[in-house]
N, C-alpha and C positions, 0 to 999 in steps of 0.2 A: 518415430518422432512423437513427442508429447506436446500437445497444445495446452497452454495454461492461460486462463482468463481471469483477471482481477477487475471486477466491476466496482468502481467507486462512485461517489455521488456526482462528481464532475467529469472525471475521465475514466476510461476503461483501458487497461494495459494488457496486451497479449504477448506471450512469450512462447517461443518454439525451442524445445529442448531436444538435443541429440545426446542421450545418456544424461550425464550431469552438466553438460555444457549448454548454455543458452546461445543459440546460433542466429536467432532473429527475434526482433521485438517490434511492436507497433503500439501507438497511443492514439486513441480516438475519443471523441466526446461521448459521454453517457447520455442517451436519450431514452427516457422511460416510455416514449410513445412508439418506439420501433417494434415491429412485429417480428415473429420468428423468421418469416420469409425474408424480411428486409435484412435481418442480422445474417442470415445465411448468404445472401448476395454480397454483403459487406465482407464476410469472411472469405468468400471465394475470390473477391477482387484483391484482397490483401495477399492471401497465400498463393494465388495463382501466379504471382510475380516471382515467387521464390524458386531458385533453381533446383532445390532438393525435393520439391513437391510437384505433383502432377497438376494438370489444368482442371481436372474434375474435382469437385468438392469432396474432401475426405481422402484423396490420394496421398499416401505417405504419412497419414496421421494414424498412430497406433493407440493413442489414448488421449483423454481430455480431462482436465481438472479445472473446476470453476469455483470461485467464491464471489459473493455479491453483497453489497450493502443496500441495494435497491431491489426490493422483492419483485416488482413487476418485471424487471429485466431478468432476474433469475428464473422467473416463470417462463419467459420466452426462450431463454437459452436452454432450459430443460426440453422445450419443444424442438429446438434446433437439434439437440443431440438425438432425440427420438426419431425425427423425420429424416435428417440428412446424414447422421452419423450412427445409424442404427446398429451397425456391426462393430462399432468402436467402443471399448470400455470407457465409461465416463464416471467421474467422482464429482459430485456437487457437495460442497462443504455446507452442512446443516446439522442440526442436532441428530446424534446417532452415528455420525461419521467419526471413525477412529483417528485422533490426531496424535496421541501419545503425550499430550500435555494436560494434566489435571487443571481444572478451572476452579479456583478457590474464591469465588465471589458470592454475594448474596443470592443472585439469580443468574446462573451461567448462561441461560438462554438470551439474556440481554446483551451479552458481549458480542460485538461485531465479528463476523467470521474472519475478516481481514486481520483483525487484531490478534486473534488466536493463531492464524497462519503465520503472522510475523513472529509470534512467540516460538512456534515450532522451528522456524528457520534460525532464530537467534540461538536457541538451545543447541541445535545441531552444529552451527558454525562456530559459536563462541562459548557455549556453556553458560551456566548461571553462577552468581546472580547477574542479571542484565536488565537494561532499560532500553526499550525501542522507542525512538522518537520518529513519528511518521508525519511528514509535512504534506497533508492533503487538503481537502475541503475544510476539515478540522485538523488542528495539530493535536495528535494523540500521543500520550506517554504511557507505555505499558511495561509493567514490572514482572520480571521472572525471577523466581527464587533460586537459591543454590541447588535445589533439588529438581529444578526444571518445571516448577508449577507456575501457572499464571495466577498472580495474586491480586491484580487490580490495576488501576491506572488513573490517568487524568485526561480530560478532554477540554481543549481550549479552541476559540475561534481560529480558523486558519488564516494564512497570509492573504489569499485572494479575497476571502470574505471581508477581512479588515480593510483592504484597499477599496473594495466596492462600497462598504459602509461609509468610509470617509468621503467618497465621491458623491454619494447620494445624500448624506445628512449634512455635509459641510456646504454652506451656501456659496462660498467662494473657492471651494475645492472641486477637483475633478478626478476621474479615474486615471491612474498613471501606470506606466510600465514599472514592473517590479525589477529594479536594478540597483546595484550598489552605487551610491552617490560619490562625488569627488572627495567629500570630507564629511565628518559627522555633523558639523555646523553647516546647514544648508544655506546657499547663497540666493536661493529662489524657492518658490512654493513647491515646485516639483521635487527638488532635491531635499527640501525639508521633510516632505512626506516620505520620500524614499529612505531617508535616514531614520525616520521614526519606525518604519516597517522593518528594515534590515537589522538595525541595532536594537530596536525594541524587542523583536522576536528573539534575537540572540540572547539578550538579557533574560527574557522569559524562560528560554530553554535552560540557561545556566541556573537560574533560581529554582525552577521546578525540579530539575534533575538532581540538584544538590540536596534538596529536601527529601526527595524520594529515596535517594541513595542512603541517607542516614537512617531511614526506616527499614530499608531492605537488607542491609548488612551491617555487622558490627564495625567493619572497616569499609567506609564508602569507596575507598580506592580499589576494592575488590570487584566493584560493579563495572561491567563493560557497557558502554553507552553506544548504541548503534543508531545511525540516522538513515532514513529512507524516505521515499516520496519524491514527487517531481520537483518540488521547490526546496529540497534540502540543500542544494549547492549554494543558494543565496545566503545561508546562515553558517555553513561549515567553517568558513574562514574567520568568523567573528565569535563563535562559541568556544569556550575554554573547556567544555566537559565532554564533547563528542570524541569517542575513541575510534570508531569505525564508520565508514560510509558504504552501504550496500544498496545500490539503487534497485536491485532486483530481488530484494528480500522476500516480498510477498510471493513472487513467482517461484522462487526456490522453495518456499514453504509449501506451495501447492504441489510441486513435484514430490516433495517428501510425503505429503499426505496421500497423494495418489499411490505411491509405492507401498504405503502401509495398508491401504485398503484394497488394492487390486487383487491381492491373493484371497480376499474374503468374498469376492464377487463370483 
């Protein structure tokens, strides 16, 4: 079994692969204050419930692949792999790790590991040119060329950040549940806010992706647009440009990067 861990700013997603198939997954909050020992206990609690794994930490795990946008969590997970999974091959995505995707940006080290991993999976699953829209703490748009190169992207405030900002800065507004309203024209404040979030972000996605596609390919219709991230389902039905929805895109990319690096270890 391969354990994949994608650490985002708000949530951490874990996936368990049996070969190419993801057989289990978990989503937990990202807490930069957690120590390696606390993370190990959390992992043991989650995986100890799975019928294909043993009760002892590490039983049934043949490999680990990790990417993180939070440096302090990556540091603690590195310690987890050393102390609790010492005999298990581990790949932590950072500069020097082979991904197979050339990064054609001004400073490749600035690009988040999760965005490169998404590009790896997009190329493998759908080929290029492609645009990955990841609905996380930020909404990111990442462009992959026809040759499978990461050529850049766009970063916008995410859905939850926008909801929180409205609740904090609006004197008569409050934080709301992110849900699709009954109609575009809201009949109350909550529905009006929900409409602004759902349809506003759908319009943002359509506008940004359309402009990116015109720069990325001679024929924008050749560009495959892939949505991922925990909040993607909120926008899928309202966006006209999304071709594919792959909720486990980052975990699949981690599996691919692990396979490309394990032979070098």
